[in-house]
C-alpha positions, 0 to 999 in steps of 0.5 A, a space after each residue: 828385557 832392556 838392552 844397554 850400550 855404553 861408550 866411555 874413555 878409560 886408561 888401562 891399568 895393569 892389575 894382577 889376579 890378587 888385585 881382582 880376586 884377593 886371597 884374603 880380606 887383608 890383601 884387598 887393602 893393598 890391591 891396585 884399584 880399578 881404572 876410572 872411566 870418563 866421558 860416559 855415554 849411555 843408551 838403554 832401551 826396552 823397545 829397541 832390539 840388541 842390534 839397534 842398541 849395539 849399532 847406536 853404541 858403535 855409531 857413538 864410538 865412530 863419532 868419537 874416533 872416526 879414524 879408529 885410531 884408538 883401542 876399542 873393546 866390547 864388554 858383554 855379559 856372555 849373551 851370544 846374540 849380543 856377541 854376534 851383533 858386536 862382531 857384525 857391527 865390527 865387520 861392517 866398520 872393518 875394525 877388529 876388537 876384542 870381546 871381553 865377558 865381564 867378570 861379574 857374569 863369569 862368577 855368576 855362571 861359575 856359581 850356576 855350574 858349582 851347584 850342578 856338582 856340589 850339594 847346597 851348603 857344601 863349603 867346597 862349592 865356594 872353593 871350587 868357584 874361587 879356583 875356577 875364577 882365578 884360572 879364568 883371570 889367569 887367561 885359562 878360560 878355555 881350559 876352565 870351560 873344557 874342564 866343566 864340560 868334562 865334569 858335566 859329562 862325568 856326572 852324566 849331565 846332558 849338554 843343556 844342563 852343562 850350559 848352566 844358563 838360560 837362553 844359551 847364555 851358559 858358562 861354557 859359551 861365556 868362558 869360550 868367548 872370554 878365551 885366553 888373554 881377555 882378562 
């Protein structure tokens, strides 16, 4: 598997839930566009492990901001090992940074979850994913994770089935990491 780290500059741009996940196609036309990045640095490796690649990313961020005066944010796909490595690197450098699970992966995890609760082709599956995704964007990721866990228990799914991912990279873990306010 390839490990990737990127460092870039971006000026935050407030966006609403409707900007990110519009109710209908017409609303998408008036959505606030995503912020534009600049100064991108990328390191990818199929031989280095996550720890080495993440350390390289932190080293680049340190080079750009040695006094840690700027806001740092870690964006991940929900892989708990990567998150653990990010926390370890941040602790070593005595910095605090939010870890944000990227929304594309959150949607992927929600689709995996919906097929545990809905038969294939059920139109309610898409509505369920959209409703959960909007709740995550509203800062209620922990509530969504708890509701999925309860629904899995209700349906008699064991904890491993309730994770909906491979290698421990499950929707519940990802949503619990996302937590409130990370969107």
